[in-house]
Every structure is written in C-alpha cells, then in structure tokens.
N, C-alpha and C positions, 0 to 999 in steps of 0.2 A: 504494500500500500504506500502511495506517495502522500506525504504530509506537506503542508504549506511551507514549513521551515526548510525542507530539503528539496523543494521542487526546482529542477534545472531543465529548462526547455532545450530541445535538441539543437537549436542554433548555438547554444553555449557548448554543448557536448562536442559538436563537430568542428568548432573553431578553437577549442582549448589547446590542441597540440597536434603536431604533425604525426604523432603516433596514430591518430585517427584516420590517416590517409587511406588505408585499405577500406575502412567503412565508407568513406566518401566515394571511393572508386566504384564500389558496388552500387551506390545510389545514383551515381552519374549514369550508369548503364540503364537505369529505369527512367531517366529523363531529368535528373537534378542538374542544376547549374550552380555557379559560384553563389549567385544571389539566393538560391533555394536554401543553402545551408545557414543563411542568416535569419530564416523565418521559422516560426513554430510549425511543427508537423502535426497535422490533424488527421486522425484515423476516420475514415468514412466507411462504416460497416453496413453493408446491405444484406439482409436475409433473402437475397434473390434466389429463386428456384423456379423451375418449370413444373413443379409438382402440384401447384395449387394456385387458384386465381388470387388468393390473398397476397402472394409474393411475386407473381409473374412480372409485375411492372416496376419492381423496386430498383433494378439496375438502372432503368431510365431515370427514376427519381434521384438516384445518387448523383447523377451528373449535375443536377441543379444544386445539390448541396455543395459539390466541389466548386461550382461557379461562385457560390456565396463565400466559401473559404478563400478563394483567390482574390475576390473583390475586397475582402477585409484584411488581406495581407498575410495569409497563411499558405501553407503547402498541403493540399489534400492528398492523402494516401488511401486509396480504396482497397478494401479486401472484402471477402465474403464469409459467410458461415452457413450452417445447415438450417433446415426447417423441416418439420414433419407436418403433413397436411392432415389435421385431425378428422376432417369430414371424409377424407378418402380412407384413412386407416380405421375409421369407426366400424366396430363389429367384426374386425379381423385381428389376427395375431399382431399386426403392425401397430395396433393401438397401444401395445405395451411399451413402445418406444417413444410415445408422445411426451409424457412427463419427464422421463430422463433427458429428452432433447432440450428441455429448459436449462438443465445444468450443464449439458454439453455446450450449448450456446454461450452460457455465462463463462464457462472455462475457456472456450476458444477466443472470445473477445478479450478476456483478461490476458490470455497467453500472447495474443497478437500485440496488444497495447504495451504490455510489460516487456515482451521479448524485443520489440522494435523501439522501445523508449519513446513511444508517441506522447505528444504533449496534451492531447485532448481527444475526445471521441464524440462523433455523431453516429448514432445507430438508427437504422431505418428498418422497421419490421412490419409484418402484416398478419401472420397467423398467430394463434393463441399464445404459444410459448415464447415467441420473439420478445414480447414486451417484458415479462418478468425476467427472462434470461438476460436481456440487456441491462435491466435495472440492477440485478444481482451483481453483474460484472462491474457496473459503474460504482456501486457501493463498495465493493471489494477493492477496486483500483483507487478510487477517490481522486481521479484526475477530472478536470472540468469536462462535463458530459451533457449531451442533450439527446433525448429520444424523439424520433419523428415517426408517427404512425403512417403507414401507407394508405390509410383511408378505407372507408366502408364501401362495399359493393353497392351498385344501384339495385333496386328491387327488380325481381323478375315479374313479368306480367302474364296473366292467364285469365281469360274471360273477364277482363276488366278489373281483376283483383291483383294486389301485390302478393307475390309468393317469394320464397327463399329456400335455402337448403333444407331447413327443418320441415318445410312443407313436403319435401320429397320423402324424408324419413317417416313422417306421419302418414303420407300417402300409402306406404307399404302396409301399415296397419289397417287402413281403410280398405285396401285391396284384399288383404287377408280376411277381412270381415265381410267381404262381398259387397261393400258399399260403392266401390268404383270399379271400372273395367280395366283391362290391360291397356287399352288405348288411352284412357284418362290418366292412368299412372305414368305412361310414357310421355304424355303431354306435360305433366308436372315436372318430370325429370328433365325434359328438353328445354324448359323455360325457367328453371329455378335459379340458375347462376348465369346472368347475362354478360359478365365481363370481369375485369380485375377488381380486387378489393376484398377486405375481410367480410365474413358472413354478416348479413345485413340487420339482424335484430340486436337486442341487448344481450348478445352472447359474450363469450369470454374475450374475444379480440377487442370488441368495442368497449367492454367493461374495463379491461386493463389499460387501454388507451386513455379512457376517461379518468381512471384512477391516477395514472402518471401525470396527466395534465393538471388534475386537482392538487397533486403533490408538489407541482412546480418543476418537474423534470422535463416537461415538453413546453414548447411555446404555446401561447393562447391560440386556440383554433385547431391544433394538431389533431385532436381526437375526432372533431366533427367534420372537417373538410373531406368530402368524398374522394375516392381514389381517382376517378377520371374527370378531374376538374383543374382549371387554372389555379384555383385556390390552393390545391394540394402542391402544385409545382412551386408556387410562391412560398408556401409554408416550408418546404424543404430548403429552398434558396435562403430564406431568412434564418433558418437554423445554422447554415454555413457561416453567415455573418455573425450571428449571436455567440457562437462558440468562441470566437476571438475576443469578444467583450468579456466573457466569463474568465478566460485565461488572463486577460489584462487586469480584471478586478480581483482575481484570486477567489472566485466562487467555486466551491467544490460540492460534489454530491452530498456529502455528509453535512454540509451547511444547510442544504435544502431538505434532506430526508430526516426531519425531526419528528418527535412524537406527535406534535400538533399537525405536521404535514400528513402523517399517516391517518390521523383523525379526519382531516379534510378529505382524503382519498376514500375512506370508509363511508363518510357522509354522502359523497357523490354516488358511490356504488349503491348504497341503500336507496337514495332518492330516485335513482334511475332504474332500480330493480335488476341489479347486475347478477352475474354468474356466481355460483357457489365456489368456483375456482378462485375468485378474488380473495377469499379467506386464506386459502392455501398459499397463494402467490405473495400476498402482502406480508404474511408471516415470514416467508422465505426472504423477501427483500429486507424486512426489518432485521432479521438475523444477520444478514450481510452488512447492514449499516450499523449494527450494534445498538439498535433502538429497542427499548424494553416494551415490545408489543406482545401481548399474550392473547390466546384464543378467547379468554374471558372478556377482553376489551370489546370484542365484536357484539356480545350481548349487551354490554353497557351502552354502546352506540346505537344498537338496534332499538332500544327502548325509547330513544328520543328523536330518531330521524324517520319521518314518514316516507312511504313509497309514493312518488308523484307521477312517474312516467308510464304512459299507456303504450309501452313498447313490447314487441314480440320478445320472448315466446308466449307470455301470458296476456299481452295486450294486442292491439290491432295495428300499430304503426311500426315502421322500420326506422333505422338510424338516420337515413337520409332525410326523413320527415323532421327529425329533431334538428338537423342542420338548417332546414328551411324555416324553422320558427325561431332560430337564434343560436342553436348549438349548445355545447357543454358550457361554454363561458357564460352564456345567458342564464343557464341553470345555476352555475356557481354564484353569479351575481344575485340571483333571487334568494338563494340560501344564505349568502353573506348578509344581505339586507335584512334578513329575518333572524340573524344571530346564530346561524348553524355552521358557519365557516370561520376559521381563524384567519383574519385578514393580514396579520403581521408576519406571516411566513415568507421568507425570501424565496425567489424562484430563479430559473435559469435566465430570465430576462435581466437580472440584476435589480429588479424591483420586487416589491411585496405583492402578494395576492391582491390586496386592496388597491394598490397603485395600478396593477394590470387591469383591474375591473373598471377604472375610471372612464375609459373610452369605449366600454362595451355597451351595446344597445341592449335594452331589456328584452325579455321574451315578447314575441308579437302578440298583440291583443287579439282575442277571439279564437286563439288556437286551443286545442284540447289534447295535444301531445303530452304536455306537462300540466298536470292538474294543480289547482291552488292548494296551499297548506290547509285552508279551511275545509277542503273537500277532497282529501287524498284518496288514492286507490286503497291505501291501507294506512292506518294512523301510526304504525311503527314499521320498522324495516322488514323486508321480505326474506332475509337470511337469518336463521336462528341456529344457535349452537345448543344441541340437546345433550344431556348427560343422564346417566342411570346405570343400572347393572349390566346393560348391553353395550354401553359406551362410556366407561368410567373417565376416559380422557377427552371425550367429546365426539360429537358427530354434527354434520351440517345439514340442515333442512332448508329447502327452497320452497317458500309457501306463497309466493306471489300468485294471486288468482285462485288460490286454494281455499275453498269455503269450509272444508272439514277442519274443525279445531282439535278433535280427539278421535283417534282410530284405535280400536281394540280388536284384534283378530288373530287367527291361527297362522303360525309360520309355515311357509313352504320353502324348504332350504335346498340351495343348489351350490355346488362348489365351483361352477363355471358359469359365465354369462351364456355360453352356447346352450347349456342344459336348461337354463331358465327361459331363454328365448324360445326353444322348442316347446317347452311346456305351455307358454303363453300362446304361441301360434296354434298349438293343438288343443286349445281350450281346456287345458288341465288345471288352470288357475281360475278360481272363482271369486266373485264379489266378496269383499270382506277379508280376503287373504292378505298376508304380509309376505311378499317375496323377498327372501334373503339370498343375496349373492355374496359369497365369501371367498377367501383365499385369492383376492384380486387387489389387495392393498399395495402399498409401495414395495414391500418385500415379497409379498405372496404372488403378485401378478406375474413376474415382477413388473413394476412400472405403473401400478394404479390406473388401469385403463378406464376410460369414460364409457358410459352405457347409454348413449343417445339412441342407438338402434332399439334396444330393449324398451327404454322408457317411451320412445315415440310409438312403437308398436302398441304398447298398452294404451296410450292416449288415442291412437288411431282407431283402436277397437272400442273406444267409448268408455274405457275403464279408468280414466286418469285420476278420479277421486274415489273410486270404489276399491282399488287395489293400492296398497302401499309397497314401495320398493326400497329396501334397506341394503346397504353394501359397505364394505370397507374399501371399495373402489371409488371412482369419481363419476360425476355427471357432466355432460356438456353444458355450456351456457345456454344452449338451445333447449335444454330439458325443462319441462314443466309437468305438473301433476304432484301427487303426494310422494315425494322422493327424499330419501335421507342417505347421504354418503359420508365418506371420510371417517367411518366408524373406527375409533381408536381406543385401546390397542387393536390392531388388526388380527385376523385369524392366524396368520403366519407367526405372529408374536405370542400366540396362545391366549389372545384376548377372549372375552366372553362370547363374542360372535362365533368362535370356533366350537363352543359348547352347546349352542342352541340346536334343537332338533325339530323336525317337522311335527306340527301339532301343538308346540308350545305357544302360549298366548303372549302376544307382543302388545305393548302399550306405547302409543305415540301421542304426545300431548303438546300442542303449541303453547298453551297458556302456562303450564308448569315447566315447560322445556324439558320434558322427560322422554327418554327412550329406554325402555326396560322390558324384560320378559319375566313371566311368573314361574318361579322355581324355588323349591325349598332348599335350605342350606345343605342338608345331607346329600340331596341329589346333585346339587352344584359341585360339591366336593368330590363326589364319586365320578362325575363326568370329567372333572379337572384331572384327577389321578389317572383316568383311563385314556386321556387324550394322547394321540400319537401324531405329531406334526409331520407333514411331508418335508422332504429334504429341501433346503434352500437352493434355489437356482444358482449355478456357479459357472456359467459359460459366457465369455464375451462381455459386451458392454452391459447387458442386463444382469449378468452375474456379479459384476463389479458393483452395479447399482444396488442390487439386493443386499449385498453385504455391508454397505456403508450408509444407506439411506435412513433417516430418522422417521418417526411416526408422523402422520398427517397433521396432528395437533401442534407439531413443531414446524410445519411447513414442508415436510418431506425434503429436508435439506440434506446435502451430501458432505457437509463438513461440520457436523455436530458430533464431536468426538467424546463427549462425556456419556459413555454407553449406559451408565446406570440410570440416566434420565431420558433415554431415547424412548 
C-alpha cells in the first residue's frame, strides 16, 4: 500500500538516476519519449471482453479516458483484466467462477499498478464483479483512483413493453408452466438484450455503480449515464482529467472510503432497492479499506432508509428511466435534502458530496420512478439480515415487493441447484414449501454461485411468494420473490444448514428478522455428531479459493487470515 508520506510518482523514479536507463529503454519501445518520463503515469484498466454486452464497449470507452489523461498532463497506460458474464454463466458450472472473479480482478489490478509503479488508476467496468473488484484493489493500493461505470443497457422492446435479461429467465418458467409458447419465449430471448451495457434493472451492476458513486469513488453521473450515449463518453473523458487533480491534491481512496461514505452507499442501495450482493461486496470493500463495517450495520441502516425506486426486478421501470428523470445524483440530492446522506464526505472530484450536489437538478416533477418519502414503496429498506439457529452469523433476504411478512413451512432440501431446479420444473415442490439449496457457499460451491435461473423459474411459475428459497449461495440482483441467501456459516463449514432435513419446519420472519428451523436440542446434537462433510474442492483457481475464502458475513474475502473468526 502506498501512503501519502512515501508517494513518489514515476516521473521522479525514472529521472532519479541513470541506473534506471534499462527501465526507460523498455518504455521507449511502447511509445514513451523524453517528455513522457516527466509526467505521472496513469493506469487505465478496462474490463473489456467479448463475452458479455456489459463489457463489449469498454475498450472504446478507455480511449476517451486516455484522451482526458493526456489533456490534463499525464501519460495513460492501458491494460486489461478479466470479467465473467454472470447472465451467461447462470445455471451452469461456470457460475462458480463469478464471485472468485471479483478477487481475481482486484488482485490483477493491484498487481499491475504495484508491479509497474503506476501513479494512479482509472478502472472502467461493466459486469457485476468489475465494480467491487476494482474498489477492493483501489482500497488495497491506496493510490489516487476513480471508477467509471460502462453504463446501463437500453431496454429491450417487445409488444410495446420494456423487457430485459430477467424477462428471459422468467420466460423459461412461464414456458414450463404452459403459459407461453416456444415462439413467444424465442421472441423474448431475441429482444431482451439490444446492445452494450450492464443489465438494465436495479440489478447488481447498476447497484454497485450507484453505491460507488454515492461513496464518492466515481464522478457524479457515472452510474446513471447509459452505455450508448455521448454522456457516457464525456463521463469517461472527464475521469481522465479528474484523476490528475486527485494526484495533485493528494486525495487517496482511503480518504474517500470512510464509515460515513459506506453509510451513504448503503442508503442509496436501500432507497433504490438494490441487489443482495451489495451487502457482500460492501463488506469486502470495507475490509480492504480497513473500515469497521459489520453485517449488523446493514440492519441499522435498513430500519431508517425507505425503499423509493419502482425499478425492476420488483418494480416496472428500468435504469435508463431513472437516468431520464434525473439519475442517481438527483436521488442523492433528494436524500441529502431530507437528512439521509452525509454531505461532508470528500469525493474523487476533490469536493464534498454536498458541494457536488450544488449544481445538480432535482428529480423531475410528475415522475413516478422515484416515489416520495411520504409514500414509499416500503417504509424501510428492502434488504434484511436475518439470524437464528439456521443462520447464526446471518443471512440476507431481499423483500422488495414481497407482501409475505412471515412464512412457516416444511423444508425440501437439495445439495445442488440442479436437483432443486429439476424438482421445481417437475412440480415436486408445492405451495408453502421452503426450498433449501446447500453446499453452494463460498467454500462449498466453491464460489457461491447465484441462482437466478432457479428463482426466476419459481417466479415464472407463479410461485414467487408461495415458495421460499433459502441457500448458502447467492442470488442475482435480478432475483425477486421470497428468497434468502448468504446463509452463514455455510454447509461446507458445518453450519446448521448442513443439519436441516426435508420435512423440518422452517420459520422466516421479516419483522423479527428470524431464520430458524424447529428442532430439539438432542436431535440437533445427534445430527451434528453424525455429520460427514464432503471433501473441500482442491483443484485450480476454485480450489485455491475454497481454501482461503472467508464466510459471506465477512464479505467472502480472500485475505482474512484470522481463521478462528472466519
């Protein structure tokens, strides 16, 4: 980690001594001149890949960032890193690589910036793990940094209605239920994703882009500006200029990533109805930034921040609609004016949140994308941390749009998502059941896969509030219905979710924040003694991940080395 007191920009490093001539010679081969060595070197990292519409355009956007860096007097050095397309990996073995990719992205950015002694970093990302991966790296390196979101995708259109990727997943459930034809499902598939950009609802990509902007790590407007617009091109260009100002003023990520900044991020996530993954990722970013953020802080914030946004997956609008009525900055302004945002937090602009908001127009009048505080979609936040004898260290429920306050029903237990999906598709799961999918946590998956396919099929079959789904794995930001994930300790760690059996009665309660199952002490002890865990996966990148990852209530981080507390 670079601290203010020992920061030395590369222009100093490369002019200090002729001993550095070999270093300069190699850089001359990639286009450096004498003048280049006198300027700060700015890493421009694009999560470009042809694997997903979220990232397909990021290489083009990086060129605008480089122009901004040159304009401001720096030398841009572009490099790339990986991305995993969650929507493509969903429901396949590839989904196990999604969450580990967050930490691989973080490690690769840190390695490039540290190994090349770069002075600052602009990271441009699109798919879900790009945002937290970049933010973790920025917190660990602590060199001046800005994150730029690649922007949301435009909505697909079918029969005059907005659709998106989640419409396709839910269409599978409707098709299985006999509600739509093969041709209708194909039409949804062919129109769901019309071009570049992150998935269009308040899913994980848009959630984390909004959170980083609220935290101050992105320029105002970065989260809202859609992918295929001039606004996004300008957004990236301005980041190139702003990073030189951060370097000049000595503003570092850990100056920005304070406890109050995380509270601002959580506030915006709750107001917008964001993804359950926000809790996992914000905990991981805070761990990297050495900020004392605990999973209990989310319930504290949940009780005072209402859900205001009528955005998919539980609402009717897409993220581009939010952009058209004022965007994330207008929402932050509204929350700030009503005492829900800390305005004194410094941001990557060099100004405070309050100062940034001075020139921001308020939300448009007459719009119903963001509801007023007096008439919210929900009076408190839509993400709840549940605890009980099934999840002693916590579990995360997404209850946006869910009317059921308490669900009590028999467990139907599966050790794989595939087995649970088959049971639902074959109508072996009934109303009132609690579907348990275990051994899919950070260690057990390994990789804590998301279950958008399973949850969407349940919703598509019209059972979204009649069946509860509980797992030590994760859910996509596109998931809605009565779903509870991130159960900790996970089954692979011998947590109580490994002990539950089909037929046990499960209690899920929003009001008491309870997740428990009914079992007497003697039976619990007997099951614990008889438990035989499957061997921990031990091959390749997933094997490494399984052996070092912490539990989800710590953010599923890979550098938490106090094993007694994992």
